[in-house]
C-alpha positions as CSV (number, residue, x, y, z in Angstrom):
1,G,-82.9,137.3,-25.2
2,F,-81.7,134.4,-23.0
3,A,-78.3,133.5,-21.7
4,L,-77.7,130.2,-19.7
5,E,-74.2,130.5,-18.9
6,T,-71.7,128.3,-16.6
7,E,-68.5,130.9,-16.5
8,D,-68.2,134.4,-16.6
9,Q,-72.1,134.7,-16.7
10,R,-72.4,138.4,-16.9
11,F,-69.8,139.0,-19.5
12,R,-71.0,135.8,-21.8
13,A,-74.3,137.4,-21.4
14,L,-73.6,140.8,-22.5
15,A,-71.7,139.1,-25.5
16,K,-74.6,137.6,-26.5
17,L,-77.0,140.5,-26.1
18,E,-74.6,142.4,-28.1
19,R,-73.9,139.6,-30.7
20,K,-77.8,139.1,-31.3
21,S,-78.7,142.6,-31.3
22,C,-81.3,142.2,-28.1
23,D,-82.7,145.0,-26.2
24,L,-82.6,143.0,-23.0
25,M,-80.7,139.8,-21.7
26,V,-82.1,137.4,-19.4
27,L,-79.1,135.7,-17.6
28,N,-79.4,132.5,-15.5
29,G,-77.1,129.6,-14.6
30,P,-77.4,125.8,-15.2
31,E,-79.2,125.2,-11.7
32,A,-82.2,126.7,-13.7
33,M,-82.8,123.7,-15.7
34,D,-85.1,121.2,-14.5
35,A,-85.6,123.2,-11.2
36,V,-88.8,124.2,-9.5
37,E,-87.5,128.0,-8.7
38,N,-85.4,130.3,-10.6
39,S,-83.1,133.2,-10.2
40,V,-82.5,135.5,-13.1
41,E,-81.0,138.8,-13.7
42,L,-82.0,141.2,-16.5
43,I,-79.5,143.2,-17.9
44,D,-79.7,146.3,-20.8
45,P,-77.1,146.6,-23.5
46,Q,-75.2,148.9,-21.2
47,G,-74.7,146.1,-19.0
48,N,-76.9,147.8,-16.4
49,L,-78.4,145.3,-13.9
50,L,-82.2,146.3,-14.2
51,Q,-83.6,143.7,-11.9
52,S,-83.1,140.3,-10.4
53,I,-86.0,138.1,-9.9
54,Q,-86.1,135.1,-7.7
55,G,-88.9,132.5,-7.1
56,S,-90.9,129.9,-8.8
57,K,-90.6,129.9,-12.4
58,E,-94.0,131.0,-13.0
59,H,-93.3,134.2,-10.9
60,V,-89.8,134.7,-12.8
61,A,-91.7,134.7,-16.0
62,R,-94.3,137.3,-14.9
63,G,-91.5,139.5,-13.8
64,I,-89.8,139.2,-17.2
65,L,-93.1,140.0,-19.0
66,E,-93.9,142.9,-16.5
67,L,-90.5,144.5,-17.4
68,V,-91.0,144.1,-21.0
69,G,-94.3,145.5,-20.9
70,R,-92.8,148.7,-19.1
71,K,-90.2,149.0,-21.6
72,L,-92.5,149.0,-24.5
73,V,-94.8,151.6,-23.1
74,R,-91.8,153.9,-22.9
């Protein structure tokens, strides 16, 4: 799932992850909208930070897909 949050970002992302029964949540802030670069956190259902990714939106997207791919192989 994806969470674009303005306040209490990690808490709200975890609540959304649980509410939507997701296996992973991608968290970013409102500064990502219409920006060339992005910064996200990938969080698991236990609230663990799996990875932080910063860079171009393409770089971030590839990083997300890579992590999801690794999770699917397990």
